[in-house]
N, C-alpha and C positions, 0 to 999 in steps of 0.2 A: 497750741498752747492759750488756756484762758484765764484772766484774768479781770476779776470785777464785773461779769457782766450780767447788769442789774436788773438785776433786778438792776356805782355813788350811790354812797348811800342815796335814795332819791326825797328831795326837800318837799313834803308836800303842804299847799297853804293849808291854812286850817277855815273850814267852812263856819264862816258868824251869819249866825240868824239872822231873819228881817227883822228881826227886833230892834237890832242896831242900825238899822238902815234905818228905820223911824225915829230913831232919839237923834239923829247926826248928820249932817250931810255930807254927800260921798266926796266933794273935793275940801271935805275940812280937815287941814293937814294934823289937827289938833287929836284928832277924833279918836275911839279905840281902834276902829278898821285902818286907818291909815297906820297906827301904831304899831299891830300887830302885824302888818305886812312889809311895814319897813323894819320887825326885829326878824320874821322870819327870809327878810331878801337880804339880814345883813349875814346871815350865819351860812356858814361855810364848810363843808366836809373835808377831810386830813387829806384826801386826792383828789385834785380838779383835772378837768379837760381845756383843753385850746380854747375851745368854741364856749366853756364856760368864761376864762382869762378873760380871752375879746371882748367877750360882752361887759365884765365890771372893770375893764381896764381904766376905765378913767373913772372908778370911783373915790372919791376922795379919802378915802381911809383904808385906800388898799394900798399896799407896798410890794413889790415885787422885787425879788433876789437873785440873782444869777451868780451860781456858787461853782463853777466849771474849776476844775482842776483837768489837765492834761495828761492819760496815763501813756505814753511811748518808748518804742525799744531802745534801750541803751548804750548799743551798737557789742555788747558785751554778751549777747545770751539771755539778760535779764531785761526790767522793767523801771522807766524812772518816770518821777512825777512834774510835771510842769507846770507853773504858773498860768491859768487860765486869765487873766485880763486881761491882753493883746488880744485872746481869741474875744473879748467881750466888747472890748473897744472897737474890733471890725466888723461887729455887729450884734446887738442885743435885743430880748423884746422891750420897745418900750416903756419907756417910764423906768427901767430896770435901774438897780444901784448893783456896786458889785460886791460880793460876800467873799473877802478873801482870807481861805483857809488855807493858803500857805503863806497869810502874814498877819492879820492883827486876829484873826479868829483861831491863833494857834500860840501856845506858849515858844517864842522865840530863843528863851534862851535854856532848852530842853534839848536834851539829846535826841530824843523823840522825836522822829516826823508826827506834823498832827497833835502833837500833844495838848491837852486842852488847856486853856487859858483858865485866868483865874473868874470867876463869875462877874466881878468887877468890870474888868476889862470886855470881857464878853457883851456886858449890857452897855456899857459908853459905845463899843462899835456899832450893835445896833438900833442906839439912838439915833449914832450921826448918821445912819443910813436912812433914819427916817420914822422906826420903828415906837410908837406908843404903845403907851396901855391897852387905847381902845382901836389901835390899829387891826387890820388882817391883814395876814403877809404869805406868798405864793412864793416855792423858792425852786427852782428851775436847774439843773445844769446842763451839759451840752454830750453829756455820755454816763452811763452804767444808773444815776438816778442814784446813785451811794451818797454821793457826794451832796447833794442836797435834802437826803435822808437827814446825813449827820447834821447840819444848820438844823432841820426842824428837829431833830434830839434835844440838841443844844437849848434850841427854844422853850424848849417842856422843860430842861433843866435849870433855869432861868425862873420856872414859872409863866411861861408865854404860851396859853393852848391855844392862839386866833390862828394857826399857821397852817398851810395846806400845801404839799407837792403839786408840781404840774406833773400830771399823767404821760412819761413819756418825753419829757423833757424839751429841751430847745428842740428837737427834731420833728415832736407833735406841733410844734406851733408852722415850723417852715413847709411841714406838708401838707398841712390845711391850708397854706397858699397866704398867711399873715405875715405882714413888714416886720423889719428889722430895722433898728434905728444905730445912728452911729453918737445923739445925742447925749449929755450927761444926765443924770436924775434931776438932781437939782434940788432933793426934796430937804424941804426945814428940817432941822432936828428935831427927833421925837425927845419925848419925857416917858422913860419905861421903868419898871421897880421893878427892883430885884423881890422874887421871891424862891429861895432856892428849895431845889429838890437835891440831895446828893446822895440820895436813894438810887438815882437814875444814870449813877457813875460809879462802877464798880472797879475795885482796885486789885492789885497782886495779891492782897493779903484776906481779900473777901473770894476770891477765885481760889487761893492754896486751899485754904477751910472749907469750900464746897465740895472737894475734893473726897472729903470725908462724911458727905451729907447726901443722902439721896434723893431728899427730897427736892434740891436746887437743879436745875434743866439747865446745862451749856453746851452752847451749841458753836460748835465753828463756821462762818459765814465764808468761811475759803472755798476754792473749787475741789472737786473730788478727788483731783490726780496729786492738790498738793494736802489735803489733809491726808493720804494716806500713806504721804512720803514721798512721792514719786517724783515731785518738782520741789526744790528749795528756793527758797526766799530769802529767809530768816536763820539763825545760827543754828539750828537744827532742824532736822527734817521732821514732819508728821502734826499732830494736835498733842494739844492738853489730855491730860490723860483723863479716861471719862466720857470727853467731848462727843457729844453727837455731829453730826455734818449736815447741813441747812445752807448748801452753797446759794447766796445771793444771787446768781445767775439764772436759779429755776426761779426765782419770784416774775421774773417777767417773760412775755411771748417775745416772738418773732420782732414783733414795733416796737420794740422796748417798752413796751406798756407795761403795769402790775400785771399780773392773771387774776383773774375773777375770785370773787373769795372766797367759791364753792369750790374752787379749783385746789387754790393756795392752802385751805382747814385739812385737805387731801395729804400735805406735805408734813404737818405737824400734828401730834398725838400727843398732847399732855396736858397738866392740869394749868390750867386756865389764871390760877391764884398760886400757881407756886412760884419759887423763886426764880427767875428764868435770867441768864445770864449770855450773852453774845460776845462774841469775838472773833478777831480778824487775825490780820496784820497790823493795822492802826486805826483800830475804830473807826472806819470810813464801811465794808462791806458791812461788820455789824449791825450800821443803824440802819439800812435798808431790811435785815430782819428784826432789826425791831421796831421797825417802824412797821412791818406787817402784824409782828405779835399782836402791836398795840390795837392794829385794825381789825384783828382776831380775836381781841377781847381779853386776850392776857394783860391781868392788871400788876402784875410784879416783876418788869423788866428792866433789865441794866444793860447797860455797853462797857465792857473790859476797855478802856480807852487805851490804854496801852498795848493790849495784847499781845500776838508775838514778838513783834518789838521787842519789848520787856521780857516777856515769860521764856522765850528761848536763849536767850543772852545769858539766861543764870541756869548751870547746871543742875542748881538745888529745886530748880522748879520739873518735875514731871511732864514726860511727851510719849506720846507712844506713835507710832506707824500701825498702817495696819485701815481697816475698812469695816464701821459699823453701821448698823442701820441707820435712818432716821428716825427719830424718835415721833 
């Protein structure tokens, strides 16, 4: 049984001409050379390695967030989610704060698990964790990569783009021999501006309308067995009618890191400018798909956050069983 087995660019320093060196002293921190080097150094890809994070961990603008949620057998043949805070308290990457997807980062009044909070609630929680407009944020989790991708996507949703995932998550950090900490982050609250991008989150009405729109690509991020209806986690088996299957587990290699972009390109054949909506059970695995689509240059991607929790519960929403090739 499989569930959510999830799933750089090289930064180049610009060579400045010798003329600049003749006009400015090399140790002048206000020179164009120093400013250019500082700007390049501040850049960050959307996917960073454990080595990169270790090198930059002390950067004052860098905020590290652990978004771990654990998935365990429920004793009845199914799976359950468990808050990752105890796991975080037992050992996390030094300086990291805990981004609680089962707490403040979800709408606790919704009957759906991992329901989207209000944008204002999300901004307030991120600010309390020390995120400001000029911060850089690295998000990780201890399994699947999709939990971190969900927080990454929500940051983009509220207009924040200076964020990255730690490739391989906590496992990559410990495999590299880097230490863990049990100390709280104690980071001062940040000042984060809300600049909402509502188009990054799709609702049931948009997904329903997309069933009659051949220009929209709908991607199911669940396992192939679940997509076919051979394994049922929600009210009805199968997938949303017309959806293709891109299991988030295919995005990762055996070490739990994202596959190279050229390999990921082979999994998806679609119009990079077309509206693309990803979904799963609760909008988590879908975030891993959305993250990869973004890295591959898809320009109009959304997550159906309520996903099959909502869709499968209503018989008016059409579903299918069986197989369909990846697009």
